[in-house]
Every structure is written in structure tokens, then in C-alpha cells.
MDTraj code that builds the backbone (N, CA, C; nanometers):
import mdtraj as md
import numpy as np

residues = "MET PRO GLY PRO ALA THR LEU GLY ARG MET HIS LYS ILE VAL ARG ASP TYR ILE GLU ALA ALA PRO PRO GLU HIS ARG ALA LEU PHE GLU ARG ILE TYR ASP LEU ILE VAL ALA ASP HIS PRO ASP ALA GLU ILE GLY LEU SER TYR ASN MET PRO VAL PHE ARG GLN GLY ARG ARG ARG LEU TYR VAL GLY ALA TRP LYS HIS GLY VAL SER LEU TYR GLY TRP ARG HIS ASP ASP GLY GLY PHE GLY GLU ARG HIS PRO GLU LEU ARG HIS GLY ARG GLY THR ILE ARG LEU GLN PRO ASP THR ALA ALA ALA ILE PRO ASP ASP ASP PHE ARG ALA LEU PHE ASP ALA ALA LEU ASP ASP".split()
xyz = np.array([
    [-3.8382, -3.4614, 0.9417],
    [-3.8811, -3.5884, 0.9979],
    [-3.7713, -3.6412, 1.0888],
    [-3.8066, -3.6916, 1.2054],
    [-3.7039, -3.7458, 1.2935],
    [-3.6258, -3.8562, 1.2247],
    [-3.4982, -3.8585, 1.2513],
    [-3.4143, -3.9633, 1.1940],
    [-3.4283, -4.0924, 1.2704],
    [-3.3761, -4.2008, 1.2156],
    [-3.3885, -4.3319, 1.2809],
    [-3.3285, -4.3350, 1.4210],
    [-3.2187, -4.2638, 1.4438],
    [-3.1565, -4.2652, 1.5768],
    [-3.2492, -4.2011, 1.6794],
    [-3.3117, -4.0877, 1.6429],
    [-3.4026, -4.0207, 1.7350],
    [-3.5258, -4.1059, 1.7603],
    [-3.5853, -4.1590, 1.6548],
    [-3.7037, -4.2427, 1.6734],
    [-3.6726, -4.3639, 1.7599],
    [-3.5535, -4.4192, 1.7455],
    [-3.5154, -4.5355, 1.8242],
    [-3.5063, -4.5084, 1.9728],
    [-3.4721, -4.3855, 2.0110],
    [-3.4592, -4.3561, 2.1535],
    [-3.5842, -4.2899, 2.2115],
    [-3.6830, -4.2617, 2.1269],
    [-3.8081, -4.2045, 2.1754],
    [-3.8898, -4.3107, 2.2465],
    [-3.9618, -4.2696, 2.3461],
    [-4.0576, -4.3550, 2.4139],
    [-4.1578, -4.4041, 2.3088],
    [-4.1981, -4.5296, 2.3136],
    [-4.2836, -4.5890, 2.2108],
    [-4.4121, -4.5093, 2.1883],
    [-4.4751, -4.4630, 2.2940],
    [-4.5982, -4.3851, 2.2791],
    [-4.5719, -4.2610, 2.1954],
    [-4.4606, -4.1931, 2.2221],
    [-4.4272, -4.0719, 2.1490],
    [-4.3881, -4.1063, 2.0057],
    [-4.3141, -4.2117, 1.9875],
    [-4.2730, -4.2533, 1.8532],
    [-4.3958, -4.2816, 1.7666],
    [-4.4919, -4.3561, 1.8191],
    [-4.6140, -4.3851, 1.7446],
    [-4.6906, -4.2565, 1.7135],
    [-4.6938, -4.1660, 1.8100],
    [-4.7646, -4.0395, 1.7915],
    [-4.6996, -3.9568, 1.6806],
    [-4.5694, -3.9398, 1.6860],
    [-4.5016, -3.8541, 1.5895],
    [-4.5035, -3.9147, 1.4500],
    [-4.5011, -4.0455, 1.4401],
    [-4.5087, -4.1080, 1.3085],
    [-4.6436, -4.0822, 1.2414],
    [-4.7471, -4.0545, 1.3205],
    [-4.8793, -4.0246, 1.2665],
    [-4.9044, -3.8743, 1.2514],
    [-4.8128, -3.7919, 1.2991],
    [-4.8287, -3.6467, 1.2960],
    [-4.8002, -3.5912, 1.1566],
    [-4.8460, -3.4690, 1.1298],
    [-4.8154, -3.4072, 1.0007],
    [-4.6636, -3.4018, 0.9782],
    [-4.6162, -3.4516, 0.8655],
    [-4.4712, -3.4604, 0.8405],
    [-4.3974, -3.3282, 0.8534],
    [-4.4620, -3.2193, 0.8172],
    [-4.3952, -3.0889, 0.8214],
    [-4.3688, -3.0392, 0.9632],
    [-4.4267, -3.1044, 1.0646],
    [-4.4076, -3.0617, 1.2029],
    [-4.3250, -3.1597, 1.2862],
    [-4.2809, -3.2664, 1.2266],
    [-4.2091, -3.3696, 1.3015],
    [-4.0746, -3.3214, 1.3544],
    [-3.9992, -3.2453, 1.2768],
    [-3.8679, -3.1976, 1.3236],
    [-3.8840, -3.1052, 1.4440],
    [-3.9851, -3.0191, 1.4425],
    [-4.0097, -2.9308, 1.5570],
    [-4.0510, -3.0130, 1.6780],
    [-4.1391, -3.1100, 1.6590],
    [-4.1801, -3.1962, 1.7691],
    [-4.0583, -3.2678, 1.8269],
    [-3.9714, -3.3181, 1.7406],
    [-3.8502, -3.3867, 1.7858],
    [-3.7627, -3.2938, 1.8696],
    [-3.7475, -3.1698, 1.8259],
    [-3.6671, -3.0731, 1.9023],
    [-3.7253, -3.0534, 2.0414],
    [-3.8564, -3.0321, 2.0493],
    [-3.9227, -3.0120, 2.1785],
    [-3.9038, -3.1356, 2.2664],
    [-3.9273, -3.2516, 2.2111],
    [-3.9113, -3.3775, 2.2841],
    [-3.7693, -3.3900, 2.3390],
    [-3.6699, -3.3693, 2.2523],
    [-3.5302, -3.3832, 2.2946],
    [-3.4943, -3.2868, 2.4073],
    [-3.5432, -3.1630, 2.4001],
    [-3.5143, -3.0656, 2.5061],
    [-3.5780, -3.1072, 2.6388],
    [-3.7014, -3.1532, 2.6339],
    [-3.7690, -3.1936, 2.7576],
    [-3.6974, -3.3128, 2.8200],
    [-3.6700, -3.4135, 2.7402],
    [-3.6082, -3.5356, 2.7922],
    [-3.4663, -3.5089, 2.8435],
    [-3.3929, -3.4217, 2.7770],
    [-3.2565, -3.3905, 2.8211],
    [-3.2558, -3.3248, 2.9590],
    [-3.3493, -3.2341, 2.9833],
    [-3.3506, -3.1610, 3.1101],
    [-3.4385, -3.2258, 3.2163],
    [-3.5255, -3.3160, 3.1758],
    [-3.6169, -3.3825, 3.2698],
    [-3.6197, -3.5322, 3.2413],
    [-3.5045, -3.5979, 3.2559],
    [-3.4954, -3.7401, 3.2199],
    [-3.5836, -3.8304, 3.3058],
    [-3.6227, -3.7844, 3.4238],
    [-3.7062, -3.8664, 3.5112],
    [-3.8557, -3.8454, 3.4877],
    [-3.8903, -3.7542, 3.3970],
    [-4.0320, -3.7301, 3.3700],
    [-4.0950, -3.8564, 3.3109],
    [-4.2120, -3.8896, 3.3603],
    [-4.2880, -4.0011, 3.3035],
    [-4.3526, -3.9531, 3.1744],
    [-4.3587, -4.0413, 3.0769],
    [-4.4170, -4.0064, 2.9483],
    [-4.5383, -4.0943, 2.9256],
    [-4.6481, -4.0311, 2.8901],
    [-4.7700, -4.1055, 2.8639],
    [-4.8504, -4.0389, 2.7540],
    [-4.9737, -4.0792, 2.7416],
    [-5.0644, -4.0237, 2.6429],
    [-5.1895, -3.9800, 2.7168],
    [-5.2300, -3.8562, 2.6962],
    [-5.3491, -3.8029, 2.7595],
    [-5.4116, -3.7018, 2.6637],
    [-5.5431, -3.7014, 2.6544],
    [-5.6111, -3.6149, 2.5580],
    [-5.5573, -3.6390, 2.4162],
    [-5.5206, -3.7615, 2.3872],
    [-5.4707, -3.8030, 2.2560],
    [-5.3409, -3.7346, 2.2153],
    [-5.2589, -3.6973, 2.3119],
    [-5.1286, -3.6390, 2.2825],
    [-5.0304, -3.6782, 2.3927],
    [-4.9003, -3.6726, 2.3630],
    [-4.8010, -3.7033, 2.4661],
    [-4.8079, -3.6043, 2.5822],
    [-4.7894, -3.6589, 2.7008],
    [-4.7826, -3.5774, 2.8214],
    [-4.6584, -3.6192, 2.8988],
    [-4.5881, -3.5199, 2.9490],
    [-4.4712, -3.5416, 3.0343],
    [-4.5156, -3.5084, 3.1758],
    [-4.4941, -3.6037, 3.2687],
    [-4.5377, -3.5869, 3.4075],
    [-4.4163, -3.5910, 3.4991],
    [-4.4095, -3.4943, 3.5855],
    [-4.3055, -3.4938, 3.6882],
    [-4.3730, -3.4524, 3.8177],
    [-4.3872, -3.5491, 3.9092],
    [-4.4639, -3.5228, 4.0304],
    [-4.6078, -3.4930, 3.9926],
    [-4.6585, -3.3822, 4.0411],
    [-4.7961, -3.3425, 4.0083],
    [-4.8023, -3.2505, 3.8869],
    [-4.6893, -3.2209, 3.8288],
    [-4.6831, -3.1276, 3.7154],
    [-4.7009, -3.2015, 3.5827],
    [-4.7543, -3.1304, 3.4824],
    [-4.7808, -3.1873, 3.3514],
    [-4.7420, -3.0889, 3.2415],
    [-4.6928, -3.1434, 3.1310],
    [-4.6697, -3.0651, 3.0102],
    [-4.7162, -3.1503, 2.8926],
    [-4.8137, -3.1000, 2.8199],
    [-4.8700, -3.1692, 2.7051],
    [-4.8093, -3.1097, 2.5784],
    [-4.7768, -3.1967, 2.4814],
    [-4.7183, -3.1519, 2.3556],
    [-4.7976, -3.2175, 2.2431],
    [-4.8633, -3.1341, 2.1628],
    [-4.9447, -3.1871, 2.0536],
    [-4.8988, -3.1356, 1.9186],
    [-4.8987, -3.2223, 1.8206],
    [-4.8690, -3.1831, 1.6821],
    [-5.0003, -3.1812, 1.6051],
    [-5.0308, -3.0659, 1.5485],
    [-5.1574, -3.0462, 1.4786],
    [-5.1310, -2.9916, 1.3386],
    [-5.2369, -2.9656, 1.2641],
    [-5.2226, -2.9106, 1.1296],
    [-5.1498, -2.7768, 1.1306],
    [-5.1740, -2.6951, 1.2328],
    [-5.1126, -2.5620, 1.2394],
    [-4.9677, -2.5650, 1.2869],
    [-4.9259, -2.6713, 1.3520],
    [-4.7904, -2.6792, 1.4079],
    [-4.7903, -2.7611, 1.5349],
    [-4.7093, -2.7203, 1.6313],
    [-4.6975, -2.7894, 1.7588],
    [-4.7498, -2.6968, 1.8681],
    [-4.8313, -2.7518, 1.9564],
    [-4.8855, -2.6746, 2.0672],
    [-4.8360, -2.7318, 2.1988],
    [-4.8149, -2.6431, 2.2941],
    [-4.7709, -2.6786, 2.4291],
    [-4.8775, -2.6333, 2.5271],
    [-4.9117, -2.7210, 2.6207],
    [-5.0132, -2.6927, 2.7201],
    [-4.9663, -2.7458, 2.8554],
    [-5.0174, -2.6847, 2.9636],
    [-5.0028, -2.7505, 3.0915],
    [-4.9300, -2.6783, 3.2021],
    [-4.8641, -2.5686, 3.1771],
    [-4.7991, -2.5006, 3.2874],
    [-4.9063, -2.4272, 3.3670],
    [-4.8726, -2.3946, 3.4865],
    [-4.9705, -2.3257, 3.5711],
    [-4.9713, -2.1775, 3.5345],
    [-4.9344, -2.0923, 3.6257],
    [-4.9345, -1.9489, 3.5975],
    [-4.7983, -1.9005, 3.5501],
    [-4.6959, -1.9747, 3.5802],
    [-4.5596, -1.9356, 3.5454],
    [-4.5148, -2.0102, 3.4211],
    [-4.4765, -1.9349, 3.3188],
    [-4.4267, -1.9981, 3.1967],
    [-4.2784, -1.9694, 3.1757],
    [-4.2088, -1.9332, 3.2847],
    [-4.0650, -1.9088, 3.2757],
    [-4.0307, -1.7843, 3.1951],
    [-4.1278, -1.6946, 3.1767],
    [-4.1053, -1.5731, 3.0992],
    [-4.1231, -1.5916, 2.9492],
    [-4.1584, -1.7119, 2.9065],
    [-4.1731, -1.7404, 2.7637],
    [-4.2786, -1.6493, 2.6994],
    [-4.3922, -1.6341, 2.7647],
    [-4.5009, -1.5520, 2.7117],
    [-4.4637, -1.4056, 2.6982],
    [-4.3810, -1.3565, 2.7887],
    [-4.3356, -1.2172, 2.7784],
    [-4.2383, -1.2005, 2.6630],
    [-4.1530, -1.2994, 2.6413],
    [-4.0555, -1.2915, 2.5324],
    [-4.1182, -1.3200, 2.3958],
    [-4.2278, -1.3971, 2.3955],
    [-4.2908, -1.4383, 2.2695],
    [-4.4436, -1.4292, 2.2808],
    [-4.4975, -1.3094, 2.3061],
    [-4.6421, -1.2966, 2.3290],
    [-4.7272, -1.3370, 2.2084],
    [-4.6723, -1.3264, 2.0898],
    [-4.7480, -1.3602, 1.9689],
    [-4.7765, -1.5103, 1.9571],
    [-4.7094, -1.5908, 2.0388],
    [-4.7269, -1.7354, 2.0320],
    [-4.8310, -1.7880, 2.1308],
    [-4.8765, -1.7005, 2.2197],
    [-4.9782, -1.7425, 2.3171],
    [-5.1148, -1.7394, 2.2512],
    [-5.1908, -1.8452, 2.2708],
    [-5.3258, -1.8556, 2.2164],
    [-5.4157, -1.9071, 2.3263],
    [-5.5014, -1.8208, 2.3716],
    [-5.5890, -1.8603, 2.4799],
    [-5.5109, -1.8767, 2.6096],
    [-5.5784, -1.9323, 2.7049],
    [-5.5182, -1.9482, 2.8368],
    [-5.4364, -2.0763, 2.8417],
    [-5.3073, -2.0628, 2.8614],
    [-5.2233, -2.1795, 2.8789],
    [-5.1887, -2.2547, 2.7521],
    [-5.1929, -2.1900, 2.6375],
    [-5.1585, -2.2562, 2.5125],
    [-5.0528, -2.1752, 2.4382],
    [-4.9514, -2.2432, 2.3924],
    [-4.8511, -2.1821, 2.3058],
    [-4.8526, -2.2595, 2.1753],
    [-4.8690, -2.1873, 2.0646],
    [-4.8702, -2.2486, 1.9320],
    [-4.7418, -2.2123, 1.8592],
    [-4.6774, -2.3149, 1.8082],
    [-4.5505, -2.2973, 1.7382],
    [-4.5606, -2.3486, 1.5956],
    [-4.4977, -2.2769, 1.5055],
    [-4.4786, -2.3243, 1.3692],
    [-4.3291, -2.3388, 1.3484],
    [-4.2883, -2.4300, 1.2614],
    [-4.1446, -2.4565, 1.2447],
    [-4.0607, -2.3330, 1.2164],
    [-4.1068, -2.2436, 1.1295],
    [-4.0259, -2.1263, 1.0963],
    [-4.0133, -2.0307, 1.2137],
    [-4.1198, -2.0137, 1.2893],
    [-4.1161, -1.9268, 1.4071],
    [-4.0291, -1.9879, 1.5167],
    [-4.0455, -2.1154, 1.5421],
    [-3.9712, -2.1835, 1.6481],
    [-3.8218, -2.1882, 1.6190],
    [-3.7847, -2.1897, 1.4914],
    [-3.6429, -2.1955, 1.4547],
    [-3.5661, -2.0748, 1.5080],
    [-3.6362, -1.9625, 1.5251],
    [-3.5706, -1.8409, 1.5736],
    [-3.5678, -1.8313, 1.7264],
    [-3.6290, -1.9268, 1.7944],
    [-3.6358, -1.9233, 1.9411],
    [-3.5215, -2.0058, 1.9976],
    [-3.4406, -1.9452, 2.0838],
    [-3.3286, -2.0200, 2.1438],
    [-3.3774, -2.1345, 2.2328],
    [-3.2991, -2.2409, 2.2370],
    [-3.3327, -2.3549, 2.3229],
    [-3.3525, -2.3127, 2.4676],
    [-3.2749, -2.2154, 2.5159],
    [-3.2875, -2.1725, 2.6553],
    [-3.4251, -2.1141, 2.6858],
    [-3.4897, -2.0501, 2.5880],
    [-3.6260, -2.0011, 2.6099],
    [-3.7218, -2.1181, 2.6306],
    [-3.7067, -2.2215, 2.5499],
    [-3.7906, -2.3400, 2.5682],
    [-3.7598, -2.4077, 2.7009],
    [-3.6332, -2.4171, 2.7355],
    [-3.5967, -2.4813, 2.8629],
    [-3.6610, -2.4102, 2.9821],
    [-3.6628, -2.2778, 2.9789],
    [-3.7255, -2.2016, 3.0875],
    [-3.8732, -2.2356, 3.0979],
    [-3.9389, -2.2485, 2.9854],
    [-4.0811, -2.2860, 2.9843],
    [-4.1000, -2.4265, 3.0401],
    [-4.0195, -2.5203, 2.9943],
    [-4.0321, -2.6592, 3.0391],
    [-3.9996, -2.6733, 3.1879],
    [-3.8994, -2.5996, 3.2341],
    [-3.8671, -2.6019, 3.3771],
    [-3.9831, -2.5484, 3.4595],
    [-4.0432, -2.4378, 3.4141],
    [-4.1560, -2.3803, 3.4874],
    [-4.2740, -2.4777, 3.4891],
    [-4.2929, -2.5511, 3.3814],
    [-4.4050, -2.6440, 3.3732],
    [-4.3837, -2.7688, 3.4563],
    [-4.2595, -2.8183, 3.4642],
    [-4.2364, -2.9497, 3.5241],
    [-4.1674, -2.9493, 3.6600],
    [-4.1022, -2.8414, 3.6976],
    [-4.0343, -2.8378, 3.8269],
    [-4.1286, -2.7965, 3.9370],
    [-4.1206, -2.8648, 4.0512],
    [-4.2032, -2.8263, 4.1675],
    [-4.1399, -2.7130, 4.2426],
])
top = md.Topology()
chain = top.add_chain()
for i, resn in enumerate(residues, 1):
    res = top.add_residue(resn, chain, resSeq=i)
    for name in ("N", "CA", "C"):
        top.add_atom(name, md.element.get_by_symbol(name[0]), res)
traj = md.Trajectory(xyz[None], top)
């Protein structure tokens, strides 16, 4: 579960969302959030399709916490090589499903490459 310091610096929309998310997935969601915000501090944060969305220019990255874990949606055709490095995590077109134990073994730089591909023009 995110600690008070992290929740305090989260955008209110995201804070409300994560507080309602399954408790077992909150730490993973927090990690994803922190990585996106650290590398894309100018990204606008909102709510779309009932989940947080990070917007930078015309680009979008959606992050949802569900019963199965955390899902990422929204990159175009380029996922920064994430799908090649972790093909077992791709589900359908443009969806990556993460569970806390699986994500723990993925280096932050792999996630950063995905987020950069999704949000950089």
C-alpha cells in the first residue's frame, strides 16, 4: 500500500483511484506512477475510461488497477521493446498485464522505455 508520503504527492484523481484499488496491487501501481511522473513531470493527469490517464501532447498512457493486477494501455505501435523483452505480459492489442511478483523482476529501465515510447512525440 502506498505510504502517506507517496499518497500526499499523488495527483488527487490518482490518489482517490488507488485508495479504491485492490490493496494487493497498490504498491505496483505506486511504482508505475512514480516512474511515469519522474520521467514525464509535465504530463497531464486525468481520468478516462474510469482509470488514470497520463497525457503528453497527443500521446496517452492509461494505467488501471484490476483484480488481476495492473494493466497498461495506450502506446501506439512502439512499446520501447518492452513486448519483445516480456512477451508473456502482452494481452491483446496494446495491453500489458502486470502482477506484483512478475513486475518485481522487471527493471525500472524497461518500464521507462515503455513509458517514453508511449508519451514522447
